[in-house]
Residue, then its C-alpha position, 0 to 999 in steps of 0.5 A: m603226960r605221955l613219955p617219949w616212945r622208947i623201945l627197950t630190949l632186955h640185954t644179956a646181963a648178969p642175972m639179978r636176984r628175984a623171986f622167979s623160978a619155973p620147973a624144969g621143962v615148963l619153959s620149953f614153949v617160951p622163946p629164947c630171951s636174954t636176961t633182964d637188965a636193971h635199966s629196963l626194970e627201972l623204967l617199967q617200975e617207974f611206969v607201974s608206980r605212976a599208975r593208980r588204976l592199972f589196966v592189964i591185958t594178958g595173952a598166951g605168952l604169959s601161960t607158956e611159962s606154965g607149960i601151955p604152948d601158944y600159936r605164934s611164938e617164934g620157933v616154939g609156937l604151934y605155927a612154927r612147930t606144925d602145919r596144924r591150924p586151930m578149929q574154926h567156929a564155922e567148921f565146928v558148928r557145921s561138921a559133926k566129924s569136925r566136932q568128933r575130932y575136936w572133942a577126941r583130941n580135947f578129951v585126951g589132952w584135958p587131964q594135962f591141960s587142966s592140971r596146969q598151974p599159975n606161974s609167978a606172973h599170974k601170982v604177981l598180977q593177983r597181988w597187984e589187984a589185992r594191993g589196989k594197983l591193978h584196976w582191971l585185967v583182961t585176958q585173951n587166954v582160955d586156960a583159967l590160970h588167972s582164976k586159979a591164981g585168985q584174980k577177981a577183977m577180970t574179964e576172960l575176953h575169949g571165954c574159958s575152956h573149963r566151961v562148956m555151953c550148949l548151942g541149943c539151950g545155952t546151958i553152961s556146965a563144967r568141962e570136968e563133968l563132960q570129961k566124966r561123960f566122955l569116959a562113960l561113953n568111951p570106956d574102951w577107947r584108946a588113942q596114942a597122943g601126938a604133940v601138945a597143942p594150945d587150948g587144951d588138946v593134943f594131935l591125933e590122926d583121923e583114924q584114931v577118932l573114928h569110934f569116939r562118941v560125943p555126948s549131946c546136951e543133957f537138957c535139950g540134946g543140942i551141940l556142946k561146945p567149949e565156952v570159948t571164942f573159936f577163930g572166925d567167931s566174934v566176942n560178945r558185944a556186951t563183953v566188949q563194951s564192959v571192957h571199954d567201960r573198965l578201960a575208961e576208968s583206968d589211967a594206964v595200960l600194961v600189955v603182958g605176954s601178947s603180940l596183939q595180932v588178934y583184933s579182939g585184944y588190939r582194939f583196946l590199945l587203939a582205944a587207949s591211944d585215942r584216950k592218950m593213955p600211957v601204954a607199956i608192953l612186956n612181951i618176947g618179940s614184936t607186937r602189933a601195938d609197938h607203935l602205940a607204946e611209950l615203953k616196950v620191954s622184951g623178957r619173960c613175964g614171970e621174971v620181969l613182973s617178979a622184980i616190979q613192986p606195986l608202989 
């Protein structure tokens, strides 16, 4: 049975004791947000407790608490900080110069990006899976932090930047191995990195990448691309159908850290609404699916989820 729709904002209140912490500086990409109030936590606890097969959708707002920036957060996201825009699929495929620029930036940013670790929210969701509360998790993130946390029942909707695919023969390889090939091809190449960007790269000026060498597929000589869905591309149909199947097996939907502005994730909220499934959203700021939610809580993912028990 659906609850009356409620928009709940986490009001500023005396901090509550909970198992939540983040290293200094890591939260620099998290938008300002007030402290969680007890009433909002109680309502979210009720929602989670009622669910027996919870379907969770996560987004970039979850990983900002691990020090990975996102695109859309007010004041701190990529769009707010710079005029840079993410790589488009058609541009990557069409232009060798664009691929050179992309891989040079990715090469410089990879050591920092790949070293990021799961935060308390990732760990809570993994525990919910282990306890049988969480039936399936769909992440729009490509940072592998859910995998690092031990999540198993999961779909990486937009792929994973820790894997590389050949556009020619389809071979999948580890991004870490490609880093070694970059180093071998560019032993004397140096670049001064600018601001950190989402998806594992940094900002470099065009003249800095002119002499950066990009390897081809070791098997067929084809173009190498991260196994992620770039902007302008679409998610594999089989993947989408698989997620719909997992949604049909579930009895409630919880969105964590996503504005759902991209249709690839939003479509599952529309499907949940068609199925009359209860929906709750935990996110800082408004989302595209607020009108579909019975419960909307604004707060830091790690802080809020750490206070919820998978009863």
